[in-house]
N, CA, C and O atoms as CSV, one atom per row, in Angstrom:
chain,resi,resn,atom,element,x,y,z
A,1,MET,N,N,-11.114,-22.358,-86.979
A,1,MET,CA,C,-10.559,-23.717,-86.891
A,1,MET,C,C,-11.649,-24.575,-86.139
A,1,MET,O,O,-11.952,-24.149,-85.024
A,2,LYS,N,N,-12.296,-25.736,-86.583
A,2,LYS,CA,C,-13.061,-26.389,-86.121
A,2,LYS,C,C,-12.177,-27.573,-84.520
A,2,LYS,O,O,-11.064,-28.098,-84.492
A,3,ARG,N,N,-12.886,-27.575,-83.846
A,3,ARG,CA,C,-12.626,-28.529,-82.862
A,3,ARG,C,C,-12.981,-30.057,-83.194
A,3,ARG,O,O,-13.781,-30.417,-84.059
A,4,LEU,N,N,-12.181,-30.950,-82.282
A,4,LEU,CA,C,-12.558,-31.940,-82.489
A,4,LEU,C,C,-13.104,-32.586,-81.325
A,4,LEU,O,O,-13.040,-32.313,-80.127
A,5,ASN,N,N,-13.744,-33.655,-82.074
A,5,ASN,CA,C,-15.231,-33.962,-80.752
A,5,ASN,C,C,-14.229,-34.918,-79.901
A,5,ASN,O,O,-13.472,-35.780,-80.347
A,6,PRO,N,N,-14.450,-34.499,-78.460
A,6,PRO,CA,C,-13.912,-35.665,-77.748
A,6,PRO,C,C,-14.290,-37.265,-78.087
A,6,PRO,O,O,-13.449,-38.160,-78.002
A,7,LEU,N,N,-15.303,-37.427,-78.376
A,7,LEU,CA,C,-15.986,-38.567,-78.548
A,7,LEU,C,C,-14.868,-39.468,-79.555
A,7,LEU,O,O,-14.631,-40.652,-79.314
A,8,TYR,N,N,-14.303,-38.811,-80.575
A,8,TYR,CA,C,-13.528,-38.835,-81.497
A,8,TYR,C,C,-12.083,-39.813,-81.127
A,8,TYR,O,O,-11.579,-40.828,-81.607
A,9,ILE,N,N,-11.720,-38.758,-79.862
A,9,ILE,CA,C,-10.190,-39.195,-79.266
A,9,ILE,C,C,-10.517,-40.574,-78.779
A,9,ILE,O,O,-9.990,-41.610,-79.185
A,10,ILE,N,N,-11.723,-40.438,-77.592
A,10,ILE,CA,C,-11.816,-41.750,-76.858
A,10,ILE,C,C,-12.197,-42.737,-77.617
A,10,ILE,O,O,-11.984,-43.797,-77.029
A,11,LEU,N,N,-12.816,-42.941,-78.994
A,11,LEU,CA,C,-12.777,-44.292,-79.851
A,11,LEU,C,C,-11.643,-44.575,-79.917
A,11,LEU,O,O,-11.317,-45.684,-79.493
A,12,LEU,N,N,-10.621,-43.678,-80.474
A,12,LEU,CA,C,-9.406,-43.423,-81.056
A,12,LEU,C,C,-8.518,-44.422,-80.327
A,12,LEU,O,O,-7.995,-45.440,-80.781
A,13,PHE,N,N,-8.445,-43.780,-78.779
A,13,PHE,CA,C,-7.986,-44.541,-77.765
A,13,PHE,C,C,-8.386,-46.040,-77.533
A,13,PHE,O,O,-7.457,-46.829,-77.360
A,14,LEU,N,N,-9.495,-46.450,-77.515
A,14,LEU,CA,C,-10.237,-47.717,-77.545
A,14,LEU,C,C,-9.903,-48.612,-78.689
A,14,LEU,O,O,-9.549,-49.771,-78.474
A,15,VAL,N,N,-10.002,-48.106,-79.949
A,15,VAL,CA,C,-9.398,-48.727,-81.047
A,15,VAL,C,C,-8.180,-49.395,-80.997
A,15,VAL,O,O,-7.929,-50.507,-81.460
A,16,ILE,N,N,-7.094,-48.279,-80.119
A,16,ILE,CA,C,-6.019,-48.710,-80.008
A,16,ILE,C,C,-6.079,-49.812,-79.113
A,16,ILE,O,O,-5.913,-50.982,-79.458
A,17,ALA,N,N,-6.274,-49.495,-78.176
A,17,ALA,CA,C,-6.112,-50.538,-76.922
A,17,ALA,C,C,-6.537,-52.132,-77.507
A,17,ALA,O,O,-5.903,-53.179,-77.377
A,18,PHE,N,N,-7.911,-51.871,-78.225
A,18,PHE,CA,C,-8.152,-53.576,-79.096
A,18,PHE,C,C,-7.350,-53.854,-79.587
A,18,PHE,O,O,-7.058,-55.049,-79.555
A,19,ILE,N,N,-6.377,-52.770,-80.457
A,19,ILE,CA,C,-5.655,-53.654,-81.389
A,19,ILE,C,C,-4.657,-54.172,-80.597
A,19,ILE,O,O,-4.327,-55.339,-80.806
A,20,SER,N,N,-3.831,-53.227,-79.293
A,20,SER,CA,C,-2.777,-53.797,-78.829
A,20,SER,C,C,-2.851,-55.154,-77.755
A,20,SER,O,O,-2.030,-56.042,-77.531
A,21,ILE,N,N,-4.376,-54.856,-77.140
A,21,ILE,CA,C,-4.661,-56.416,-76.407
A,21,ILE,C,C,-4.651,-57.546,-77.856
A,21,ILE,O,O,-4.327,-58.620,-77.350
A,22,PHE,N,N,-4.783,-57.699,-78.854
A,22,PHE,CA,C,-5.410,-58.258,-79.788
A,22,PHE,C,C,-3.755,-59.020,-79.981
A,22,PHE,O,O,-3.316,-60.145,-79.741
A,23,MET,N,N,-3.223,-57.882,-80.479
A,23,MET,CA,C,-1.433,-58.394,-80.926
A,23,MET,C,C,-0.906,-58.869,-79.573
A,23,MET,O,O,-0.117,-59.804,-79.712
A,24,LEU,N,N,-1.060,-58.588,-78.601
A,24,LEU,CA,C,-0.564,-59.195,-77.246
A,24,LEU,C,C,-0.919,-60.387,-77.165
A,24,LEU,O,O,-0.036,-61.221,-77.365
A,25,LYS,N,N,-2.004,-60.765,-76.919
A,25,LYS,CA,C,-2.519,-62.057,-76.824
A,25,LYS,C,C,-1.822,-62.798,-78.154
A,25,LYS,O,O,-1.211,-63.814,-77.822
A,26,GLU,N,N,-1.789,-62.573,-79.277
A,26,GLU,CA,C,-1.063,-63.526,-80.498
A,26,GLU,C,C,0.154,-63.713,-80.344
A,26,GLU,O,O,0.714,-64.750,-80.698
A,27,GLN,N,N,0.810,-62.605,-79.723
A,27,GLN,CA,C,2.340,-62.641,-78.946
A,27,GLN,C,C,2.527,-63.609,-78.155
A,27,GLN,O,O,3.465,-64.393,-78.010
A,28,LYS,N,N,1.413,-63.465,-77.587
A,28,LYS,CA,C,1.843,-64.559,-76.223
A,28,LYS,C,C,1.833,-66.098,-76.618
A,28,LYS,O,O,2.705,-66.924,-76.350
A,29,ASN,N,N,0.534,-66.314,-77.384
A,29,ASN,CA,C,0.683,-67.491,-77.919
A,29,ASN,C,C,1.961,-67.909,-78.685
A,29,ASN,O,O,2.637,-68.841,-78.249
A,30,ILE,N,N,2.262,-67.351,-79.641
A,30,ILE,CA,C,3.948,-67.296,-80.272
A,30,ILE,C,C,4.659,-67.937,-79.085
A,30,ILE,O,O,4.983,-69.124,-79.041
A,31,LEU,N,N,4.868,-67.041,-78.134
A,31,LEU,CA,C,6.019,-67.296,-77.237
A,31,LEU,C,C,5.759,-68.553,-76.840
A,31,LEU,O,O,6.506,-69.510,-77.043
A,32,THR,N,N,4.308,-68.598,-76.057
A,32,THR,CA,C,4.071,-70.407,-75.490
A,32,THR,C,C,4.458,-71.255,-76.523
A,32,THR,O,O,5.040,-72.294,-76.211
A,33,GLN,N,N,4.219,-70.979,-77.833
A,33,GLN,CA,C,4.711,-72.189,-78.876
A,33,GLN,C,C,6.601,-72.327,-78.955
A,33,GLN,O,O,7.192,-73.404,-79.018
A,34,LYS,N,N,7.276,-70.945,-78.930
A,34,LYS,CA,C,7.921,-71.064,-78.967
A,34,LYS,C,C,9.072,-71.879,-77.481
A,34,LYS,O,O,10.077,-72.583,-77.586
A,35,VAL,N,N,8.552,-71.518,-76.589
A,35,VAL,CA,C,8.782,-72.255,-75.389
A,35,VAL,C,C,9.232,-73.562,-75.205
A,35,VAL,O,O,10.268,-74.108,-74.828
A,36,ASN,N,N,7.618,-74.038,-75.766
A,36,ASN,CA,C,7.267,-75.390,-75.905
A,36,ASN,C,C,8.453,-76.404,-76.708
A,36,ASN,O,O,8.895,-77.494,-76.344
A,37,GLU,N,N,8.781,-75.561,-77.980
A,37,GLU,CA,C,9.682,-75.912,-78.735
A,37,GLU,C,C,11.101,-76.310,-78.243
A,37,GLU,O,O,11.830,-77.297,-78.345
A,38,LEU,N,N,11.168,-74.779,-77.517
A,38,LEU,CA,C,12.711,-74.654,-76.811
A,38,LEU,C,C,12.796,-76.265,-75.822
A,38,LEU,O,O,13.713,-77.086,-75.867
A,39,ALA,N,N,12.004,-76.307,-75.296
A,39,ALA,CA,C,11.853,-77.562,-74.281
A,39,ALA,C,C,12.001,-78.653,-74.818
A,39,ALA,O,O,12.769,-79.514,-74.386
A,40,ASN,N,N,11.318,-78.768,-75.792
A,40,ASN,CA,C,11.340,-80.552,-76.767
A,40,ASN,C,C,12.775,-80.568,-77.363
A,40,ASN,O,O,13.409,-81.623,-77.379
A,41,PHE,N,N,13.341,-79.315,-77.894
A,41,PHE,CA,C,14.716,-78.990,-78.313
A,41,PHE,C,C,15.304,-79.759,-77.457
A,41,PHE,O,O,15.424,-80.941,-77.779
A,42,GLU,N,N,15.806,-79.335,-76.205
A,42,GLU,CA,C,16.684,-79.294,-75.111
A,42,GLU,C,C,16.202,-80.800,-74.603
A,42,GLU,O,O,17.052,-81.200,-73.807
A,43,VAL,N,N,15.311,-81.624,-74.751
A,43,VAL,CA,C,15.286,-82.853,-74.115
A,43,VAL,C,C,15.741,-83.742,-75.356
A,43,VAL,O,O,16.457,-84.708,-75.093
A,44,LYS,N,N,15.468,-83.557,-76.403
A,44,LYS,CA,C,16.288,-84.238,-77.735
A,44,LYS,C,C,17.978,-84.043,-77.823
A,44,LYS,O,O,18.791,-84.844,-78.284
A,45,THR,N,N,18.213,-82.779,-77.256
A,45,THR,CA,C,19.611,-82.435,-77.007
A,45,THR,C,C,20.362,-83.542,-75.865
A,45,THR,O,O,21.305,-84.325,-75.980
A,46,LYS,N,N,19.568,-83.232,-74.873
A,46,LYS,CA,C,20.258,-84.362,-73.445
A,46,LYS,C,C,19.891,-85.653,-74.066
A,46,LYS,O,O,20.506,-86.529,-73.459
A,47,ASP,N,N,19.234,-86.114,-74.914
A,47,ASP,CA,C,19.102,-87.539,-75.329
A,47,ASP,C,C,20.237,-87.900,-76.204
A,47,ASP,O,O,20.917,-88.921,-76.097
A,48,PHE,N,N,20.402,-86.769,-77.261
A,48,PHE,CA,C,21.658,-86.807,-78.351
A,48,PHE,C,C,23.100,-86.980,-77.390
A,48,PHE,O,O,23.972,-87.821,-77.605
A,49,LYS,N,N,23.109,-85.959,-76.281
A,49,LYS,CA,C,24.331,-85.968,-75.382
A,49,LYS,C,C,24.488,-87.433,-74.900
A,49,LYS,O,O,25.659,-87.807,-74.974
A,50,ASP,N,N,23.858,-88.111,-74.553
A,50,ASP,CA,C,23.737,-89.365,-73.548
A,50,ASP,C,C,23.780,-90.382,-74.674
A,50,ASP,O,O,24.409,-91.425,-74.496
A,51,LEU,N,N,23.221,-90.176,-75.700
A,51,LEU,CA,C,23.743,-91.435,-76.908
A,51,LEU,C,C,25.156,-91.798,-77.229
A,51,LEU,O,O,25.876,-92.781,-77.055
A,52,LYS,N,N,25.310,-90.129,-77.988
A,52,LYS,CA,C,26.743,-90.152,-77.920
A,52,LYS,C,C,27.774,-90.170,-76.763
A,52,LYS,O,O,28.967,-89.937,-76.958
A,53,ALA,N,N,27.286,-90.441,-75.631
A,53,ALA,CA,C,28.757,-90.400,-74.701
A,53,ALA,C,C,28.775,-92.202,-74.459
A,53,ALA,O,O,29.762,-92.836,-74.088
A,54,SER,N,N,27.574,-92.713,-74.742
A,54,SER,CA,C,27.775,-94.007,-74.262
A,54,SER,C,C,28.109,-94.918,-75.997
A,54,SER,O,O,28.886,-95.869,-76.086
A,55,TRP,N,N,27.544,-94.499,-76.856
A,55,TRP,CA,C,27.916,-94.802,-78.337
A,55,TRP,C,C,29.833,-94.776,-78.414
A,55,TRP,O,O,30.595,-95.737,-78.522
A,56,THR,N,N,30.111,-93.491,-78.323
A,56,THR,CA,C,31.398,-93.206,-78.007
A,56,THR,C,C,32.548,-94.033,-77.018
A,56,THR,O,O,33.763,-94.126,-77.190
A,57,ASN,N,N,31.726,-94.570,-75.965
A,57,ASN,CA,C,32.652,-94.724,-74.621
A,57,ASN,C,C,33.060,-95.769,-74.787
A,57,ASN,O,O,32.127,-96.528,-75.050
A,58,LYS,N,N,34.328,-96.430,-74.775
A,58,LYS,CA,C,35.514,-97.178,-75.395
A,58,LYS,C,C,34.745,-98.699,-74.426
A,58,LYS,O,O,34.187,-99.695,-74.885
A,59,ASP,N,N,35.036,-98.295,-72.933
A,59,ASP,CA,C,34.528,-99.336,-72.318
A,59,ASP,C,C,33.248,-99.824,-72.237
A,59,ASP,O,O,33.323,-100.996,-71.869
A,60,PHE,N,N,31.981,-99.450,-72.423
A,60,PHE,CA,C,30.699,-99.744,-72.521
A,60,PHE,C,C,30.801,-100.201,-73.985
A,60,PHE,O,O,29.725,-100.692,-74.325
A,61,ILE,N,N,31.659,-100.214,-74.917
A,61,ILE,CA,C,31.620,-101.016,-76.341
A,61,ILE,C,C,32.600,-102.106,-75.892
A,61,ILE,O,O,32.151,-103.252,-75.902
A,62,ASN,N,N,33.689,-101.954,-75.555
A,62,ASN,CA,C,34.229,-103.355,-74.810
A,62,ASN,C,C,33.389,-104.327,-74.037
A,62,ASN,O,O,33.320,-105.522,-74.324
A,63,ARG,N,N,32.806,-103.805,-73.126
A,63,ARG,CA,C,31.760,-104.901,-72.386
A,63,ARG,C,C,31.041,-104.979,-73.276
A,63,ARG,O,O,31.501,-106.052,-73.665
A,64,ASN,N,N,30.236,-104.760,-74.012
A,64,ASN,CA,C,29.330,-105.331,-74.200
A,64,ASN,C,C,29.819,-106.176,-75.601
A,64,ASN,O,O,29.194,-107.203,-75.867
A,65,LEU,N,N,30.895,-105.763,-76.469
A,65,LEU,CA,C,31.408,-106.860,-77.144
A,65,LEU,C,C,31.726,-108.032,-76.437
A,65,LEU,O,O,31.347,-109.135,-76.831
A,66,ASP,N,N,32.486,-107.849,-75.284
A,66,ASP,CA,C,32.802,-109.259,-74.746
A,66,ASP,C,C,31.766,-110.035,-73.930
A,66,ASP,O,O,32.041,-111.052,-73.294
A,67,LEU,N,N,30.652,-109.522,-73.992
A,67,LEU,CA,C,29.654,-110.153,-73.303
A,67,LEU,C,C,29.186,-110.887,-74.591
A,67,LEU,O,O,28.570,-111.948,-74.484
A,68,ILE,N,N,29.421,-110.427,-75.624
A,68,ILE,CA,C,28.298,-111.079,-76.776
A,68,ILE,C,C,29.460,-112.265,-77.405
A,68,ILE,O,O,29.039,-113.331,-77.855
A,69,LEU,N,N,30.745,-111.990,-77.380
A,69,LEU,CA,C,31.761,-112.808,-78.078
A,69,LEU,C,C,31.894,-114.117,-77.138
A,69,LEU,O,O,32.189,-115.242,-77.542
A,70,LYS,N,N,31.564,-113.672,-75.541
A,70,LYS,CA,C,31.501,-114.978,-74.521
A,70,LYS,C,C,30.402,-115.609,-74.487
A,70,LYS,O,O,30.047,-116.241,-73.492
A,71,ASN,N,N,29.677,-115.520,-75.628
A,71,ASN,CA,C,28.426,-116.410,-75.495
A,71,ASN,C,C,28.917,-118.002,-76.089
A,71,ASN,O,O,29.880,-118.384,-76.755
A,72,ARG,N,N,27.814,-118.638,-75.523
A,72,ARG,CA,C,28.599,-119.835,-75.589
A,72,ARG,C,C,28.582,-120.346,-76.876
A,72,ARG,O,O,29.389,-121.210,-77.220
A,73,MET,N,N,27.551,-119.797,-77.787
A,73,MET,CA,C,27.466,-120.359,-79.391
A,73,MET,C,C,28.380,-119.312,-79.976
A,73,MET,O,O,27.796,-118.570,-80.765
A,74,PHE,N,N,29.131,-119.162,-79.870
A,74,PHE,CA,C,30.285,-118.565,-80.385
A,74,PHE,C,C,31.884,-118.430,-79.619
A,74,PHE,O,O,32.815,-117.685,-79.922
A,75,VAL,N,N,31.791,-119.344,-78.645
A,75,VAL,CA,C,32.868,-120.378,-77.861
A,75,VAL,C,C,33.882,-120.843,-78.928
A,75,VAL,O,O,35.043,-120.450,-79.049
A,76,ASN,N,N,33.128,-121.889,-79.792
A,76,ASN,CA,C,33.967,-122.591,-80.851
A,76,ASN,C,C,34.213,-122.316,-82.138
A,76,ASN,O,O,34.642,-123.178,-82.905
A,77,GLN,N,N,33.944,-120.983,-82.533
A,77,GLN,CA,C,34.216,-120.279,-83.541
A,77,GLN,C,C,35.438,-119.475,-83.559
A,77,GLN,O,O,35.819,-118.743,-82.645
A,78,LYS,N,N,36.144,-119.720,-84.928
A,78,LYS,CA,C,37.056,-118.246,-85.109
A,78,LYS,C,C,36.691,-117.151,-84.859
A,78,LYS,O,O,36.000,-116.586,-85.706
A,79,ILE,N,N,36.945,-116.618,-83.901
A,79,ILE,CA,C,37.174,-114.969,-83.809
A,79,ILE,C,C,38.167,-114.298,-84.064
A,79,ILE,O,O,39.248,-114.688,-83.622
A,80,LEU,N,N,38.117,-113.406,-84.647
A,80,LEU,CA,C,39.399,-112.322,-84.904
A,80,LEU,C,C,39.141,-111.009,-84.696
A,80,LEU,O,O,38.500,-110.332,-85.499
A,81,ARG,N,N,39.818,-110.384,-83.164
A,81,ARG,CA,C,39.584,-109.395,-82.625
A,81,ARG,C,C,40.861,-108.316,-82.973
A,81,ARG,O,O,42.019,-108.680,-82.770
A,82,ALA,N,N,40.490,-106.667,-83.629
A,82,ALA,CA,C,41.688,-106.318,-83.731
A,82,ALA,C,C,41.391,-104.528,-83.076
A,82,ALA,O,O,40.667,-103.921,-83.865
A,83,ASP,N,N,41.717,-103.861,-82.125
A,83,ASP,CA,C,41.459,-102.761,-81.371
A,83,ASP,C,C,42.232,-101.534,-82.193
A,83,ASP,O,O,43.449,-101.628,-82.034
A,84,THR,N,N,41.948,-100.711,-82.805
A,84,THR,CA,C,42.930,-99.481,-83.225
A,84,THR,C,C,42.417,-98.417,-82.470
A,84,THR,O,O,41.602,-98.537,-81.556
A,85,LYS,N,N,43.083,-97.016,-83.012
A,85,LYS,CA,C,42.793,-95.743,-82.224
A,85,LYS,C,C,41.314,-95.661,-82.314
A,85,LYS,O,O,40.690,-95.289,-81.320
A,86,GLU,N,N,40.670,-95.986,-83.452
A,86,GLU,CA,C,38.961,-95.094,-83.687
A,86,GLU,C,C,37.991,-96.174,-84.101
A,86,GLU,O,O,36.852,-95.875,-84.462
A,87,SER,N,N,38.576,-97.902,-84.042
A,87,SER,CA,C,37.511,-98.803,-84.292
A,87,SER,C,C,37.857,-99.919,-83.340
A,87,SER,O,O,38.690,-99.979,-82.435
A,88,ILE,N,N,36.953,-100.810,-83.815
A,88,ILE,CA,C,37.239,-102.296,-83.427
A,88,ILE,C,C,36.861,-103.085,-84.302
A,88,ILE,O,O,35.661,-103.151,-84.565
A,89,LYS,N,N,37.889,-103.958,-85.033
A,89,LYS,CA,C,37.279,-104.761,-85.794
A,89,LYS,C,C,37.215,-105.973,-85.549
A,89,LYS,O,O,37.991,-106.312,-84.656
A,90,ILE,N,N,36.389,-107.061,-86.130
A,90,ILE,CA,C,36.101,-108.550,-85.440
A,90,ILE,C,C,35.651,-109.213,-86.622
A,90,ILE,O,O,34.975,-108.615,-87.459
A,91,LYS,N,N,35.967,-110.360,-86.739
A,91,LYS,CA,C,35.834,-111.236,-88.030
A,91,LYS,C,C,35.400,-112.744,-87.382
A,91,LYS,O,O,36.109,-113.243,-86.508
A,92,ILE,N,N,34.563,-113.218,-87.723
A,92,ILE,CA,C,33.935,-114.292,-87.292
A,92,ILE,C,C,33.735,-115.292,-88.608
A,92,ILE,O,O,33.027,-115.060,-89.588
A,93,GLU,N,N,34.431,-116.292,-88.398
A,93,GLU,CA,C,33.971,-117.423,-89.225
A,93,GLU,C,C,33.233,-118.560,-88.853
A,93,GLU,O,O,33.652,-119.366,-88.022
A,94,SER,N,N,32.125,-118.664,-89.444
A,94,SER,CA,C,31.815,-120.325,-89.085
A,94,SER,C,C,30.773,-120.762,-90.649
A,94,SER,O,O,30.148,-120.129,-91.500
A,95,ASN,N,N,31.103,-122.343,-90.318
A,95,ASN,CA,C,30.403,-122.678,-91.463
A,95,ASN,C,C,29.077,-123.002,-90.988
A,95,ASN,O,O,28.501,-123.916,-91.578
A,96,ASP,N,N,28.524,-122.464,-90.098
A,96,ASP,CA,C,26.817,-122.483,-89.574
A,96,ASP,C,C,26.348,-121.260,-89.344
A,96,ASP,O,O,26.501,-120.307,-88.580
A,97,PRO,N,N,25.622,-121.662,-90.416
A,97,PRO,CA,C,24.781,-119.698,-90.865
A,97,PRO,C,C,23.831,-119.446,-89.534
A,97,PRO,O,O,23.500,-118.327,-89.139
A,98,LYS,N,N,23.602,-120.208,-89.158
A,98,LYS,CA,C,22.919,-119.742,-87.637
A,98,LYS,C,C,23.240,-119.266,-86.874
A,98,LYS,O,O,22.610,-118.353,-86.342
A,99,VAL,N,N,24.901,-119.885,-86.313
A,99,VAL,CA,C,25.791,-118.884,-85.739
A,99,VAL,C,C,26.446,-117.477,-85.990
A,99,VAL,O,O,26.789,-116.678,-85.119
A,100,LEU,N,N,26.546,-117.341,-87.260
A,100,LEU,CA,C,26.437,-115.957,-87.912
A,100,LEU,C,C,25.197,-115.360,-87.954
A,100,LEU,O,O,25.316,-114.139,-87.852
A,101,ASP,N,N,24.332,-115.635,-88.037
A,101,ASP,CA,C,22.962,-114.859,-88.229
A,101,ASP,C,C,22.674,-114.576,-86.683
A,101,ASP,O,O,22.408,-113.390,-86.486
A,102,SER,N,N,22.665,-115.152,-85.860
A,102,SER,CA,C,22.649,-115.284,-84.552
A,102,SER,C,C,23.441,-113.586,-83.903
A,102,SER,O,O,22.894,-112.616,-83.378
A,103,PHE,N,N,25.355,-113.935,-84.357
A,103,PHE,CA,C,25.794,-113.099,-84.250
A,103,PHE,C,C,25.961,-111.640,-84.384
A,103,PHE,O,O,26.410,-110.782,-83.623
A,104,LEU,N,N,25.264,-111.597,-86.068
A,104,LEU,CA,C,24.906,-110.531,-86.675
A,104,LEU,C,C,23.792,-109.798,-85.964
A,104,LEU,O,O,23.743,-108.574,-85.838
A,105,ASN,N,N,22.765,-110.798,-85.443
A,105,ASN,CA,C,21.496,-110.172,-84.824
A,105,ASN,C,C,21.605,-109.580,-83.297
A,105,ASN,O,O,20.863,-108.768,-82.744
A,106,LYS,N,N,22.600,-110.150,-82.868
A,106,LYS,CA,C,23.272,-109.479,-81.279
A,106,LYS,C,C,23.974,-108.459,-81.709
A,106,LYS,O,O,23.675,-107.597,-80.883
A,107,ILE,N,N,24.780,-107.927,-82.522
A,107,ILE,CA,C,25.665,-107.042,-82.741
A,107,ILE,C,C,24.804,-105.799,-83.189
A,107,ILE,O,O,25.001,-104.654,-82.783
A,108,LEU,N,N,23.655,-106.240,-84.230
A,108,LEU,CA,C,23.085,-104.940,-84.290
A,108,LEU,C,C,21.948,-104.754,-83.481
A,108,LEU,O,O,21.344,-103.706,-83.707
A,109,ASN,N,N,21.486,-105.484,-82.598
A,109,ASN,CA,C,20.483,-105.005,-81.377
A,109,ASN,C,C,21.242,-104.136,-80.390
A,109,ASN,O,O,20.689,-103.479,-79.507
A,110,LYS,N,N,22.316,-104.175,-80.566
A,110,LYS,CA,C,23.208,-103.412,-79.450
A,110,LYS,C,C,23.807,-101.770,-79.916
A,110,LYS,O,O,24.465,-101.685,-80.952
A,111,GLU,N,N,23.581,-100.744,-79.238
A,111,GLU,CA,C,24.135,-99.753,-79.631
A,111,GLU,C,C,25.392,-99.410,-79.952
A,111,GLU,O,O,26.043,-98.904,-79.037
A,112,PHE,N,N,26.154,-99.602,-81.460
A,112,PHE,CA,C,27.156,-99.779,-81.857
A,112,PHE,C,C,26.977,-98.259,-82.840
A,112,PHE,O,O,25.996,-97.545,-83.042
A,113,ILE,N,N,28.290,-98.184,-83.273
A,113,ILE,CA,C,28.480,-97.177,-84.663
A,113,ILE,C,C,28.813,-98.148,-85.342
A,113,ILE,O,O,29.626,-98.840,-84.729
A,114,ILE,N,N,28.474,-98.674,-86.699
A,114,ILE,CA,C,28.802,-99.590,-87.196
A,114,ILE,C,C,29.767,-99.070,-88.605
A,114,ILE,O,O,29.218,-98.893,-89.692
A,115,LYS,N,N,31.133,-98.878,-88.424
A,115,LYS,CA,C,31.472,-98.104,-89.456
A,115,LYS,C,C,31.565,-99.198,-91.037
A,115,LYS,O,O,31.518,-98.720,-92.170
A,116,GLY,N,N,31.686,-100.532,-90.764
A,116,GLY,CA,C,31.796,-100.854,-92.137
A,116,GLY,C,C,31.032,-102.872,-91.451
A,116,GLY,O,O,30.998,-103.338,-90.312
A,117,LEU,N,N,30.620,-103.422,-92.676
A,117,LEU,CA,C,30.075,-104.363,-92.060
A,117,LEU,C,C,30.144,-105.447,-93.933
A,117,LEU,O,O,29.780,-105.170,-95.076
A,118,GLU,N,N,30.821,-106.685,-93.274
A,118,GLU,CA,C,31.018,-107.439,-95.080
A,118,GLU,C,C,30.238,-108.641,-94.276
A,118,GLU,O,O,30.422,-108.970,-93.104
A,119,VAL,N,N,29.547,-109.067,-94.984
A,119,VAL,CA,C,28.560,-110.486,-94.720
A,119,VAL,C,C,29.048,-111.539,-95.996
A,119,VAL,O,O,29.432,-111.162,-97.103
A,120,GLU,N,N,28.965,-112.502,-95.679
A,120,GLU,CA,C,29.631,-113.408,-96.935
A,120,GLU,C,C,28.912,-114.734,-96.127
A,120,GLU,O,O,28.412,-114.664,-95.004
A,121,LYS,N,N,28.980,-115.878,-96.923
A,121,LYS,CA,C,28.229,-117.329,-96.523
A,121,LYS,C,C,28.878,-117.748,-95.183
A,121,LYS,O,O,28.140,-118.015,-94.235
A,122,THR,N,N,30.136,-117.814,-95.066
A,122,THR,CA,C,30.978,-118.011,-94.043
A,122,THR,C,C,31.428,-117.321,-93.335
A,122,THR,O,O,31.730,-117.894,-92.288
A,123,PHE,N,N,31.668,-116.232,-93.355
A,123,PHE,CA,C,32.205,-114.971,-92.371
A,123,PHE,C,C,31.371,-113.742,-92.264
A,123,PHE,O,O,30.412,-113.399,-92.956
A,124,ILE,N,N,31.953,-113.133,-91.220
A,124,ILE,CA,C,31.280,-111.928,-91.135
A,124,ILE,C,C,32.562,-110.821,-90.597
A,124,ILE,O,O,33.156,-110.988,-89.532
A,125,ASN,N,N,32.822,-109.777,-91.473
A,125,ASN,CA,C,33.729,-108.829,-91.031
A,125,ASN,C,C,32.927,-107.535,-90.620
A,125,ASN,O,O,32.008,-107.128,-91.331
A,126,LEU,N,N,33.334,-106.829,-89.330
A,126,LEU,CA,C,32.811,-105.956,-88.466
A,126,LEU,C,C,33.956,-105.035,-88.285
A,126,LEU,O,O,35.132,-105.315,-88.049
A,127,GLU,N,N,33.153,-103.407,-88.504
A,127,GLU,CA,C,33.928,-102.354,-87.861
A,127,GLU,C,C,33.265,-101.719,-86.767
A,127,GLU,O,O,32.103,-101.434,-87.056
A,128,ILE,N,N,33.558,-101.447,-85.775
A,128,ILE,CA,C,32.856,-100.560,-84.948
A,128,ILE,C,C,33.396,-99.416,-84.477
A,128,ILE,O,O,34.357,-99.431,-83.708
A,129,GLY,N,N,32.854,-98.381,-84.874
A,129,GLY,CA,C,33.417,-97.044,-84.452
A,129,GLY,C,C,33.602,-96.652,-82.769
A,129,GLY,O,O,32.655,-96.846,-82.006
A,130,THR,N,N,34.791,-96.137,-82.317
A,130,THR,CA,C,35.046,-96.039,-80.824
A,130,THR,C,C,34.548,-94.116,-81.240
A,130,THR,O,O,33.888,-93.486,-80.413
A,131,LYS,N,N,34.892,-93.615,-82.267
A,131,LYS,CA,C,34.880,-91.991,-81.799
A,131,LYS,C,C,33.948,-91.438,-82.949
A,131,LYS,O,O,33.665,-90.241,-82.992
């Protein structure tokens, strides 16, 4: 039987070590990317949770609607408001298109879940979700 040359064994160990180090570095890069993705995902989930909490908070919705409806531009207009368990329905009637346009702009610029919106020449029907 022939003997194995010790240089072959040393060379084999060096090749295995080089491959292991290369693969370890590659796995570290992948792990770093995954950790960064997880951090971004956690930030997005926190933002989503905060938005959901504020958008479905009935006190927040009522406070903002009251601020909009108490605006001096809408005081002389015919406004009907009905609160249900899962939504708030508002109907505003006016012959002035500027008033309706202003109302619609104020509503759309707030953080509301709009379930239904009907816009006509003389009125706006709006349904805002609370859940």
